[in-house]
C-alpha positions as CSV (number, residue, x, y, z in Angstrom):
1,M,0.0,0.0,0.0
2,D,1.1,3.6,-0.7
3,K,2.5,5.7,2.1
4,P,0.0,8.3,3.3
5,I,0.3,11.7,1.7
6,I,-1.3,13.2,4.8
7,E,-0.9,11.6,8.3
8,F,-2.4,12.9,11.5
9,K,-1.2,11.0,14.6
10,D,-2.6,11.8,18.0
11,F,-3.0,15.3,16.8
12,T,-4.6,17.9,19.1
13,F,-4.9,21.6,18.5
14,Q,-6.1,24.4,20.9
15,Y,-6.4,28.1,19.9
16,Y,-4.7,30.4,22.4
17,T,-8.0,32.2,22.7
18,Q,-10.0,29.1,23.6
19,S,-10.1,27.3,27.0
20,E,-10.6,23.8,25.3
21,P,-8.9,22.1,22.3
22,T,-10.8,22.5,19.0
23,L,-9.3,19.2,17.7
24,H,-8.9,16.2,20.0
25,N,-6.5,13.3,19.3
26,I,-7.0,13.1,15.5
27,N,-5.7,10.0,13.9
28,L,-6.3,10.0,10.1
29,N,-4.4,8.8,7.0
30,I,-5.2,10.2,3.5
31,Y,-3.5,8.4,0.6
32,P,-2.2,9.8,-2.7
33,G,-5.1,10.1,-5.3
34,E,-7.9,9.7,-2.7
35,K,-11.0,11.9,-2.9
36,I,-12.2,12.7,0.7
37,L,-15.2,14.6,1.9
38,I,-15.1,16.1,5.4
39,I,-18.5,16.9,7.0
40,G,-19.7,18.1,10.4
41,P,-21.9,20.7,11.9
42,S,-20.7,24.3,12.4
43,G,-18.1,24.5,15.1
44,S,-17.3,20.8,14.8
45,G,-13.6,21.5,13.9
46,K,-13.7,20.6,10.2
47,S,-12.5,24.1,9.1
48,T,-9.8,24.0,11.8
49,L,-8.7,20.7,10.3
50,G,-8.4,22.3,6.9
51,H,-6.4,25.2,8.4
52,C,-4.0,22.7,9.8
53,L,-3.5,21.2,6.4
54,N,-2.9,24.5,4.4
55,G,-0.7,26.1,7.0
56,L,-3.1,28.8,8.3
57,I,-2.5,26.9,11.6
58,P,0.0,27.6,13.0
59,F,1.3,30.5,10.8
60,S,-1.9,32.7,10.9
61,Y,-4.0,31.3,13.7
62,K,-1.9,30.6,16.8
63,G,-2.3,27.8,19.3
64,D,-0.9,24.8,21.0
65,I,-0.2,21.7,18.9
66,K,0.3,18.2,20.3
67,G,1.0,15.1,18.3
68,S,2.0,14.9,14.7
69,L,0.8,16.1,11.2
70,K,3.0,15.0,8.3
71,I,2.5,15.9,4.6
72,N,4.6,14.0,2.2
73,G,6.4,12.6,5.2
74,I,7.5,16.0,6.5
75,E,6.2,17.5,9.8
76,T,4.1,20.6,8.9
77,R,5.8,22.4,11.8
78,D,9.1,22.1,9.9
79,L,7.6,23.7,6.8
80,D,6.7,27.4,6.1
81,I,3.4,28.5,4.6
82,F,5.1,29.1,1.2
83,K,6.4,25.6,1.0
84,L,3.0,24.2,2.1
85,S,1.3,26.2,-0.6
86,K,3.4,24.4,-3.2
87,T,1.9,21.1,-2.0
88,I,-1.6,22.1,-1.1
89,G,-3.8,24.5,-3.0
90,T,-6.9,25.9,-1.2
91,V,-10.2,27.4,-2.4
92,L,-11.6,29.4,0.5
93,Q,-15.3,29.7,1.4
94,D,-15.1,33.5,1.5
95,S,-13.8,34.3,-2.0
96,D,-13.3,38.0,-1.3
97,G,-10.5,37.0,1.1
98,Q,-8.6,35.2,-1.7
99,F,-8.4,37.8,-4.5
100,V,-5.1,39.5,-5.2
101,G,-5.4,40.6,-8.8
102,L,-7.1,43.7,-10.3
103,T,-8.8,41.5,-12.9
104,V,-10.0,38.0,-13.1
105,G,-7.2,37.1,-15.5
106,E,-4.5,38.6,-13.2
107,D,-6.0,36.7,-10.2
108,I,-5.9,33.4,-12.0
109,A,-2.4,34.0,-13.2
110,F,-1.0,35.0,-9.8
111,A,0.7,31.7,-9.0
112,L,2.3,31.5,-12.4
113,E,3.6,35.1,-12.2
114,N,5.2,34.2,-8.8
115,D,7.0,31.3,-10.6
116,N,8.2,33.6,-13.5
117,V,6.3,31.5,-16.1
118,E,6.8,32.8,-19.7
119,L,4.0,35.3,-20.7
120,G,2.8,33.3,-23.7
121,I,2.5,30.1,-21.8
122,M,0.9,31.9,-18.9
123,K,-1.8,33.5,-21.1
124,S,-2.6,30.2,-22.8
125,R,-2.9,28.4,-19.4
126,V,-5.1,31.1,-17.9
127,R,-7.5,31.0,-20.8
128,E,-7.6,27.2,-20.7
129,V,-8.4,27.1,-16.9
130,A,-10.9,30.0,-17.2
131,E,-12.8,28.0,-19.9
132,M,-12.9,25.0,-17.6
133,V,-14.8,27.1,-15.0
134,D,-16.8,29.1,-17.6
135,M,-15.1,32.4,-16.8
136,E,-13.3,33.1,-20.1
137,N,-15.6,36.1,-20.9
138,F,-14.7,37.8,-17.6
139,L,-10.9,37.8,-17.8
140,N,-10.8,41.7,-17.9
141,S,-13.5,42.2,-15.1
142,S,-12.7,43.1,-11.6
143,P,-13.2,40.1,-9.2
144,F,-15.1,42.4,-6.8
145,E,-17.7,43.2,-9.4
146,L,-18.6,39.5,-9.9
147,S,-21.6,37.6,-8.5
148,G,-21.0,35.2,-5.7
149,G,-20.8,32.2,-8.0
150,Q,-18.5,33.9,-10.4
151,K,-16.2,34.8,-7.5
152,Q,-16.1,31.2,-6.4
153,R,-15.2,30.0,-10.0
154,T,-12.4,32.6,-10.2
155,S,-11.0,31.3,-6.9
156,L,-11.3,27.7,-8.2
157,A,-9.4,28.6,-11.4
158,G,-6.6,30.4,-9.3
159,V,-5.9,27.2,-7.4
160,M,-6.3,24.8,-10.3
161,I,-3.6,26.7,-12.3
162,D,-0.8,25.7,-9.9
163,D,0.3,22.1,-10.2
164,V,0.0,21.0,-6.5
165,D,-0.3,17.5,-5.1
166,I,-3.3,18.2,-2.9
167,L,-6.4,20.4,-3.6
168,L,-8.4,21.5,-0.6
169,F,-11.9,22.9,-1.2
170,D,-13.4,24.8,1.8
171,E,-17.2,24.9,1.1
172,P,-16.8,25.3,-2.7
173,L,-20.6,25.3,-3.2
174,A,-21.5,28.0,-0.7
175,N,-22.4,30.7,-3.3
176,L,-23.0,28.7,-6.4
177,D,-26.3,28.3,-8.2
178,P,-27.5,24.6,-8.5
179,A,-26.3,23.9,-12.0
180,T,-22.9,25.7,-11.5
181,G,-22.5,23.8,-8.2
182,K,-23.2,20.6,-10.1
183,T,-20.6,21.7,-12.7
184,A,-18.1,22.5,-9.9
185,I,-18.4,19.0,-8.5
186,E,-17.9,17.6,-12.0
187,I,-14.9,19.9,-12.6
188,I,-13.4,18.7,-9.3
189,D,-14.1,15.1,-10.3
190,G,-12.6,15.7,-13.7
191,I,-9.4,17.1,-12.1
192,H,-9.3,14.1,-9.8
193,R,-9.8,11.6,-12.6
194,D,-7.4,13.2,-15.1
195,S,-4.6,14.2,-12.7
196,N,-5.0,11.7,-9.8
197,K,-4.4,14.6,-7.4
198,T,-5.5,14.1,-3.8
199,I,-8.8,16.0,-3.3
200,I,-10.2,17.1,0.1
201,I,-13.6,18.7,0.2
202,I,-15.1,20.4,3.3
203,E,-18.8,21.0,2.6
204,H,-22.2,21.3,4.3
205,R,-24.1,20.3,1.1
206,L,-23.6,16.5,1.4
207,E,-26.1,15.5,-1.3
208,D,-24.6,17.9,-3.8
209,V,-21.1,16.6,-3.3
210,L,-22.4,13.1,-3.7
211,H,-23.4,13.9,-7.3
212,R,-20.0,12.3,-8.1
213,D,-18.0,9.5,-6.4
214,I,-16.2,10.0,-3.1
215,D,-13.8,7.4,-1.7
216,R,-14.4,8.2,2.0
217,I,-16.4,10.6,4.2
218,I,-14.9,11.8,7.4
219,L,-17.5,12.9,9.9
220,I,-16.3,15.3,12.6
221,N,-18.1,16.7,15.7
222,D,-16.8,18.3,18.9
223,G,-13.3,18.1,17.4
224,R,-13.3,14.3,17.1
225,I,-13.6,12.0,14.2
226,L,-16.8,10.0,14.6
227,A,-16.8,8.2,11.3
228,D,-14.5,7.4,8.5
229,M,-16.5,5.3,6.0
230,N,-17.7,5.1,2.4
231,P,-20.8,7.0,1.4
232,H,-23.1,4.0,1.3
233,A,-22.3,3.0,4.9
234,L,-22.6,6.5,6.2
235,V,-25.9,7.3,4.5
236,S,-27.4,4.0,5.8
237,S,-26.4,4.8,9.4
238,S,-28.1,7.2,11.8
239,L,-24.9,9.2,12.2
240,L,-26.0,12.1,9.9
241,I,-29.3,12.7,11.7
242,D,-27.6,12.2,15.1
243,N,-25.1,14.9,14.3
244,G,-27.5,17.4,12.8
245,I,-26.5,16.9,9.1
246,R,-29.1,16.7,6.4
247,E,-29.4,13.3,4.7
248,P,-30.1,13.2,1.0
249,L,-33.7,13.9,0.2
250,Y,-34.2,10.6,-1.6
251,V,-33.1,8.8,1.5
252,T,-35.7,10.7,3.6
253,A,-38.4,9.9,1.0
254,L,-37.5,6.1,1.2
255,K,-37.8,6.2,5.0
256,Y,-41.2,8.0,4.7
257,A,-42.3,5.1,2.5
258,G,-41.4,2.7,5.3
259,I,-38.2,1.3,3.6
260,N,-35.2,0.3,5.7
261,V,-32.3,2.0,3.9
262,N,-29.2,-0.3,4.0
263,E,-25.8,-0.5,2.5
264,D,-26.7,-3.2,0.0
265,M,-29.0,-0.7,-1.7
266,K,-25.9,1.5,-2.5
267,P,-27.7,4.6,-1.3
268,G,-24.6,6.9,-1.2
269,H,-25.5,8.4,-4.5
270,I,-28.8,8.7,-6.3
271,W,-27.2,7.2,-9.5
272,S,-25.9,4.2,-7.6
273,L,-29.2,3.6,-5.6
274,N,-30.8,0.2,-6.2
275,I,-34.6,0.1,-5.3
276,E,-35.4,-3.1,-7.3
277,G,-38.5,-4.7,-5.7
278,L,-39.4,-1.6,-3.7
279,E,-41.2,0.3,-6.5
280,N,-44.6,-0.7,-5.2
281,K,-43.9,0.4,-1.7
282,I,-42.8,3.9,-3.0
283,G,-45.9,4.0,-5.2
284,L,-48.2,3.1,-2.3
285,W,-46.7,5.9,-0.1
286,N,-47.2,8.3,-3.0
287,K,-51.0,7.6,-2.8
288,T,-51.3,8.1,0.9
289,N,-53.8,10.8,2.0
290,F,-53.3,13.3,4.8
291,Q,-55.2,16.4,5.8
292,L,-53.3,19.7,5.3
293,E,-54.8,23.1,6.5
294,E,-56.3,25.0,3.6
295,E,-54.5,28.0,2.2
296,K,-56.2,31.3,3.2
297,S,-56.9,33.9,0.6
298,R,-54.6,36.9,1.1
299,E,-54.3,40.6,0.2
300,S,-51.5,41.9,-2.1
301,I,-48.6,43.4,-0.1
302,L,-46.0,43.9,-2.8
303,K,-46.8,44.4,-6.4
304,L,-44.4,45.1,-9.3
305,E,-46.0,46.3,-12.6
306,N,-43.9,46.3,-15.8
307,V,-40.7,47.2,-14.0
308,N,-37.6,47.7,-16.1
309,F,-34.1,48.6,-15.0
310,S,-30.6,49.0,-16.5
311,Y,-27.3,49.8,-14.9
312,D,-25.8,51.3,-18.0
313,G,-28.8,52.6,-19.9
314,I,-28.0,50.1,-22.7
315,R,-28.6,46.5,-21.5
316,N,-31.8,45.8,-19.6
317,N,-30.9,44.0,-16.3
318,L,-34.6,43.7,-15.5
319,K,-37.2,43.4,-18.3
320,D,-40.9,43.9,-17.8
321,I,-41.1,42.4,-14.3
322,N,-44.7,41.6,-13.1
323,I,-45.0,40.1,-9.6
324,D,-47.8,40.1,-7.1
325,I,-46.7,38.9,-3.6
326,K,-49.5,38.3,-1.0
327,E,-49.3,39.3,2.6
328,G,-47.8,36.5,4.7
329,E,-46.5,34.5,1.7
330,M,-43.1,32.8,1.7
331,V,-41.7,32.9,-1.8
332,S,-38.4,31.9,-3.4
333,I,-36.7,33.9,-6.2
334,V,-34.4,31.5,-8.0
335,G,-32.2,31.5,-11.1
336,K,-28.5,31.3,-12.1
337,N,-25.8,33.6,-11.0
338,G,-26.2,37.0,-12.8
339,A,-29.9,36.3,-13.6
340,G,-31.0,39.6,-11.9
341,K,-32.2,38.3,-8.5
342,S,-30.0,40.6,-6.4
343,T,-30.7,43.5,-8.8
344,L,-34.5,42.9,-8.3
345,S,-34.1,43.1,-4.5
346,K,-32.1,46.4,-4.8
347,V,-34.9,47.9,-6.9
348,I,-37.6,46.8,-4.4
349,C,-35.6,48.4,-1.5
350,G,-34.9,51.6,-3.5
351,F,-31.1,51.2,-3.6
352,E,-31.5,51.3,-7.4
353,R,-34.4,53.2,-9.1
354,E,-36.4,51.5,-11.8
355,D,-36.3,53.1,-15.3
356,S,-40.0,52.4,-15.8
357,G,-42.9,50.6,-14.1
358,N,-44.4,50.9,-10.7
359,I,-43.9,49.2,-7.2
360,Y,-46.9,49.1,-4.8
361,Y,-47.0,48.3,-1.1
362,R,-50.5,47.5,0.0
363,G,-51.9,49.2,-3.1
364,E,-49.9,52.4,-2.5
365,N,-47.2,53.4,-5.0
366,I,-43.9,53.6,-3.2
367,K,-42.0,55.0,-6.2
368,D,-41.2,58.3,-4.4
369,L,-40.3,56.8,-1.0
370,S,-36.7,57.2,0.1
371,I,-34.4,54.2,1.0
372,K,-34.9,55.1,4.7
373,E,-38.7,55.2,4.3
374,R,-38.7,51.9,2.4
375,A,-36.5,50.3,5.2
376,E,-39.3,50.8,7.7
377,I,-41.4,48.2,5.8
378,I,-38.8,46.2,3.8
379,G,-35.7,44.6,5.4
380,L,-32.9,43.3,3.2
381,V,-30.2,40.8,4.3
382,L,-27.4,40.8,1.7
383,Q,-25.7,37.6,0.4
384,N,-22.2,38.7,1.6
385,P,-22.1,39.6,5.3
386,N,-18.9,41.6,4.8
387,Q,-20.9,44.2,2.8
388,M,-23.3,44.8,5.7
389,I,-21.2,44.7,8.9
390,S,-19.9,48.1,10.1
391,K,-19.3,47.7,13.8
392,Q,-16.6,45.9,15.8
393,F,-18.8,44.0,18.2
394,I,-21.8,41.8,17.6
395,Y,-24.1,43.6,20.1
396,D,-23.4,47.0,18.5
397,E,-23.9,45.7,15.0
398,V,-27.4,44.2,15.8
399,A,-28.3,47.3,17.9
400,L,-27.3,49.8,15.1
401,G,-30.6,50.1,13.3
402,L,-32.5,50.6,16.5
403,R,-30.1,53.2,17.7
404,L,-30.4,55.1,14.4
405,R,-34.1,55.1,15.0
406,G,-33.7,56.5,18.5
407,V,-35.1,53.5,20.3
408,D,-34.6,53.4,24.1
409,E,-31.5,51.4,25.2
410,E,-33.6,49.1,27.6
411,E,-35.8,48.1,24.7
412,I,-32.8,47.7,22.4
413,K,-31.2,45.3,24.9
414,E,-34.3,43.1,25.0
415,R,-34.8,43.0,21.2
416,V,-31.1,42.4,20.5
417,E,-30.9,39.5,23.0
418,K,-34.0,37.9,21.5
419,S,-32.8,38.3,17.9
420,L,-29.4,36.8,18.8
421,E,-31.0,33.9,20.6
422,I,-33.1,33.1,17.5
423,C,-30.1,33.2,15.3
424,G,-28.1,30.9,17.6
425,L,-25.6,33.7,18.6
426,A,-26.6,34.3,22.2
427,P,-23.4,32.9,23.6
428,F,-21.4,35.3,21.4
429,I,-23.2,38.5,22.4
430,D,-20.0,40.3,23.6
431,W,-17.7,38.9,21.0
432,P,-15.8,40.9,18.3
433,I,-17.1,40.2,14.8
434,S,-13.6,39.4,13.6
435,A,-13.6,36.2,15.7
436,L,-16.6,34.8,13.9
437,S,-16.7,32.3,10.9
438,Y,-18.3,33.4,7.6
439,G,-21.5,31.5,8.5
440,Q,-21.7,33.2,11.9
441,K,-21.2,36.6,10.3
442,K,-24.1,35.7,8.1
443,R,-26.3,35.1,11.1
444,V,-25.3,38.5,12.6
445,T,-26.6,40.2,9.5
446,I,-29.9,38.3,9.7
447,A,-30.2,39.2,13.4
448,S,-29.5,42.9,12.6
449,I,-32.5,43.0,10.2
450,L,-34.9,40.8,12.3
451,V,-34.4,43.1,15.3
452,L,-36.2,45.9,13.3
453,N,-39.5,44.0,12.8
454,P,-40.0,44.8,9.1
455,K,-43.3,43.8,7.3
456,I,-41.4,42.2,4.4
457,I,-38.0,40.6,4.7
458,I,-35.9,39.9,1.6
459,L,-33.0,37.4,2.4
460,D,-30.3,36.9,-0.2
461,E,-28.9,33.4,0.3
462,P,-29.9,33.2,4.0
463,T,-28.5,29.7,4.5
464,A,-25.3,29.8,2.5
465,G,-22.5,28.4,4.6
466,Q,-24.9,27.2,7.3
467,D,-24.9,23.6,8.6
468,Y,-28.3,21.8,8.7
469,K,-28.9,22.6,12.4
470,H,-28.4,26.4,12.0
471,Y,-30.1,26.3,8.6
472,T,-33.2,24.7,10.3
473,E,-33.1,27.1,13.2
474,I,-33.0,30.2,10.9
475,M,-35.7,28.8,8.5
476,E,-38.0,27.7,11.4
477,F,-37.7,31.1,12.9
478,L,-38.5,32.7,9.6
479,R,-41.5,30.4,9.3
480,E,-42.6,31.4,12.8
481,I,-42.5,35.2,12.0
482,N,-44.1,34.3,8.6
483,K,-47.0,32.7,10.5
484,L,-47.5,36.1,12.3
485,G,-48.0,37.7,8.9
486,V,-44.5,38.9,8.0
487,T,-43.9,38.3,4.2
488,I,-40.6,36.5,3.4
489,I,-38.9,36.6,0.0
490,L,-35.9,34.3,-0.3
491,I,-33.3,34.7,-3.0
492,T,-31.7,31.3,-3.0
493,H,-29.7,28.6,-4.8
494,D,-30.7,26.0,-2.2
495,M,-33.3,23.8,-3.9
496,H,-33.9,22.0,-0.6
497,L,-34.9,25.3,1.0
498,M,-37.1,26.2,-1.9
499,L,-38.9,22.8,-1.7
500,E,-39.2,22.7,2.1
501,Y,-40.3,26.2,2.9
502,T,-41.6,28.1,-0.1
503,P,-44.7,26.7,-1.9
504,R,-44.2,29.3,-4.7
505,S,-41.1,30.1,-6.7
506,I,-40.4,32.9,-9.2
507,V,-37.7,32.0,-11.7
508,L,-35.5,34.7,-13.3
509,T,-33.3,34.3,-16.3
510,N,-31.4,37.2,-18.0
511,G,-33.6,39.7,-16.1
512,E,-36.9,38.1,-17.2
513,I,-39.4,36.0,-15.3
514,V,-39.6,32.6,-17.0
515,A,-41.8,30.9,-14.4
516,D,-43.9,31.9,-11.4
517,T,-45.5,28.7,-10.1
518,K,-45.3,25.9,-7.5
519,S,-41.7,25.0,-6.4
520,S,-42.4,21.3,-7.2
521,I,-43.2,22.2,-10.8
522,V,-40.1,24.3,-11.2
523,L,-37.8,21.5,-10.1
524,T,-39.4,18.9,-12.3
525,D,-39.8,20.9,-15.5
526,T,-36.8,20.1,-17.7
527,E,-37.2,23.2,-19.8
528,I,-37.3,25.6,-16.8
529,I,-34.4,23.8,-15.2
530,Q,-32.2,24.1,-18.2
531,Y,-33.2,27.7,-19.0
532,A,-32.6,28.9,-15.4
533,N,-29.4,26.9,-14.5
534,L,-31.3,24.9,-11.8
535,K,-31.1,21.1,-11.4
536,E,-33.7,18.4,-10.8
537,T,-34.2,17.4,-7.2
538,S,-33.1,13.9,-6.5
539,L,-36.8,13.2,-5.7
540,F,-37.5,13.6,-9.4
541,H,-35.0,10.8,-10.2
542,L,-36.4,8.6,-7.4
543,A,-39.9,9.0,-8.9
544,H,-38.5,8.1,-12.3
545,M,-36.7,5.0,-10.9
546,A,-39.9,3.9,-9.1
547,N,-41.9,4.1,-12.4
548,I,-44.1,7.0,-11.1
549,D,-45.3,8.8,-14.2
550,K,-46.0,12.3,-12.7
551,E,-42.7,13.2,-11.1
552,G,-44.0,16.7,-10.2
553,E,-46.9,15.2,-8.2
554,F,-44.4,12.9,-6.4
555,V,-42.2,15.9,-5.4
556,Q,-45.3,17.8,-4.3
557,H,-46.5,14.8,-2.2
558,F,-43.1,14.8,-0.5
559,I,-43.3,18.5,0.3
560,D,-46.9,18.2,1.6
561,Y,-46.0,15.1,3.7
562,E,-43.1,17.0,5.3
563,R,-45.4,19.9,6.1
564,W,-47.9,17.4,7.6
565,V,-45.3,15.7,9.7
566,R,-44.0,19.1,10.9
567,F,-47.6,20.2,11.7
568,R,-48.3,17.0,13.7
569,N,-45.1,17.4,15.7
570,E,-46.1,20.9,16.6
571,E,-49.5,19.8,18.0
């Protein structure tokens, strides 16, 4: 057998700022050419493990190390961060923190420039890698003007261009639309297949990573390795649920149908799943009846009529937008990166002014309302938390909007504490924001809007970078305030979120609405999926495998069943 390329032996790490170790007695061997997925809830230690591999620990984040970590047989403590970077390339979760070039092309070329690669070879290699990640038309653009997904692809290209032995991906799917995420997993798989590099992926979105083969999944919680097994064994066990990690939707559906999911069924991937002889059981479950509460008729709260908008006065970024959102609705706005979703939210909030058309709140035209006046009724949580945060400490950040409105400090304290508790941040109330992870910063920005009690909340990718536990906490909270009549608009790439929480989805492509219908229809209509860079839910494939003709009805049945189960649990 090959020698391990990475070898943890009785490895323990404790940050100087923490009273307990973050990693406890890690023993793990990774072999050349393996493709490994590391999963675990937020705060489990998986990102710290990644930092130990790429040299951020101990060179940037200081702490006590016990035990041994060898890469290519050399103790990492004997290497500097430059030498490590020649062995391990890292794609960070927070793309903004990774850019060094003024243009996309410069950023991708950075590693080659450092190595004095000849200009002609460099340009050719940059174009080749940019084409692999679909960024060849943006080589002269500034990285900071790109959408979240485009930033992620630029970071991916910047790492792929350097010929390193190990590629480490820290939540590579966090800001990508479904089809681009699928492509990213295929690109990573292609790199692995063609180059036989060692690939390590740290990611919350388990089912999306399992779109392609994985050798082993390492499950971490409380800084300890709880499982090191193949995907089929892990998905068949209770370890995912026990540790607050979302299992693949098709596995949940099989369990709802009363099927005992076991390793022999090869359930680690939808494409490897064997349900031979179980089709009838799935079909019978699909016909079960249960009573859901009837939808109430609602008044219009936000209406857009023939709205058009352009940044440059030449190309329309929003074309003839007509939307009528009812009071108390929970709606998803979906589409590929750059489709116009974030632009639409800016126009609604008044950050950008529409060129033509009208926007109505409860039947009143709000065209002439200022940003401040609109903020009293509409709250916006941006995709990138770094673009919203302006204070040093969490408490001050969440209290800022209330202080600007002259609210009494006693009431501010009460509302801030409640908002932080809801967002899972109560233990960090006095912390500096600089000490938080990207996902925790995201929750701070949500808390800072929730504290203002707006009538409509628009959330741009609210669950990006969140583990299933915090995702559920945030979404269940949003569902609770939605029940009180607050209207929620979610701009999202998360197809699970769209299915679970929003009965209706509005699909944007190139600034135009191409669908406004049930979420189950959106994710089973091949034409819409292709046009809007979405991807079919695995439930669609499961229905197809079980010979169920109407895949959309099967998906809707799953959604309704989930709602029914949730409703029964609440009673």
